[in-house]
SEPA-36132 format. One line per 8 residues: their letters; for each residue y, z, x of C-alpha. Coordinates in pm, whole numbers, always signed. Layout:
A	Y,Z,X | ... .
END
This chain:
MSKSFVRL	-1079,+3015,-5422 | -961,+2669,-5270 | -773,+2434,-5449 | -752,+2071,-5336 | -565,+1767,-5510 | -738,+1462,-5637 | -529,+1147,-5711 | -555,+971,-6047 .
TEVQRRTG	-779,+680,-5898 | -1039,+938,-5825 | -983,+1148,-6173 | -1026,+762,-6335 | -1347,+723,-6113 | -1508,+1074,-6208 | -1409,+1055,-6583 | -1477,+667,-6659 .
YSKAWIYR	-1136,+658,-6850 | -843,+455,-6804 | -495,+570,-6711 | -341,+533,-7056 | -622,+756,-7171 | -607,+1002,-6961 | -252,+1048,-7006 | -304,+1022,-7387 .
LMSQGKFP	-547,+1290,-7392 | -283,+1500,-7167 | -4,+1446,-7409 | -276,+1610,-7667 | -325,+1902,-7440 | -695,+1809,-7415 | -683,+1718,-7057 | -572,+1924,-6746 .
ASVKIGTR	-233,+1871,-6658 | -95,+1671,-6363 | +109,+1847,-6080 | +405,+1680,-5942 | +346,+1653,-5581 | +630,+1417,-5464 | +949,+1224,-5621 | +693,+973,-5760 .
AIAFVESE	+367,+1085,-5696 | +149,+1343,-5894 | -199,+1476,-5861 | -445,+1676,-6019 | -607,+1997,-5943 | -962,+1901,-5826 | -1133,+2235,-5976 | -967,+2191,-6321 .
IDEWVNER	-1096,+1828,-6327 | -1445,+1947,-6233 | -1432,+2203,-6507 | -1348,+1949,-6767 | -1639,+1707,-6679 | -1886,+2032,-6686 | -1754,+2121,-7036 | -1794,+1758,-7165 .
IAESRKEV	-2153,+1753,-7014 | -2208,+2118,-7181 | -2063,+2005,-7519 | -2283,+1674,-7530 | -2606,+1833,-7450 | -2539,+2096,-7677 | -2522,+1860,-7973 | -2855,+1669,-7876 .
A	-3024,+2011,-7867 .
END
């Protein structure tokens, strides 16, 4: 499986969450952890973000049914 990184701005776009809310969820263990890619840079593993989004969709659909 190929892994690639996405930056925080892309994660915000995909989730609709603010930077602060993403960090809050990360601190609570409810969001995929970031990866340090440089001295002052982080990114997220794209497949982990996609999986997290798909889980939220599945949970939402289950509640409606």
